[in-house]
C-alpha positions in Angstrom: 90.7 107.7 121.8 91.3 107.7 118.1 94.6 106.3 116.8 96.1 107.7 113.6 97.1 105.2 111.1 100.6 105.4 109.6 102.2 103.5 106.8 105.7 102.5 107.8 108.0 100.8 105.4 111.7 99.9 105.2 113.9 99.9 102.1 117.7 100.1 101.7 118.2 100.5 105.4 115.9 103.5 105.6 112.6 103.7 107.5 109.9 105.7 105.7 106.7 106.9 107.3 103.6 108.3 105.6 100.8 110.3 107.4 102.9 112.1 110.0 101.1 115.1 111.6 103.7 116.7 113.9 106.9 114.9 114.7 109.0 111.8 114.6 111.6 110.5 117.0 113.8 107.5 116.3 115.7 105.5 118.9 117.8 102.5 118.9 116.6 99.6 120.9 118.5 100.7 123.9 116.7 104.0 123.9 119.4 106.2 122.6 118.0 109.1 120.3 119.1 108.7 116.7 117.0 111.3 114.9 114.2 113.7 115.9 112.4 116.0 113.5 109.3 118.1 113.1 107.6 117.1 109.9 104.1 116.9 108.3 103.4 114.2 105.7 106.4 112.0 104.8 109.5 111.1 106.9 112.5 109.2 105.8 115.2 108.3 108.3 118.9 108.6 107.6 120.5 105.2 106.5 120.6 102.8 109.5 122.3 99.6 110.4 120.4 96.3 110.5 118.6 96.0 113.8 115.5 96.9 115.8 114.5 100.5 116.3 111.9 102.3 118.3 109.8 105.0 116.5 107.7 107.6 118.2 105.4 109.2 115.7 103.0 112.0 117.0 103.3 110.5 120.5 102.5 106.9 119.4 105.3 104.2 119.6 106.2 101.3 117.4 109.1 98.9 116.9 110.5 98.6 113.5 113.1 96.0 112.2 115.6 97.1 109.6 117.2 94.2 107.6 
């Protein structure tokens, strides 16, 4: 299985992802959906509160901390 590599950064309470192929889903740490979108290339979240978030990018999951 080949895993895509994504560049995930946070700045000014926004999560930015480069390299998206299909879609991005963003959840709070409790699993509640915050944002879901079909996109290719770059994704920027809406402004978020400080905390831990779960990203699902093209089916792969990661936790991201927003400070």
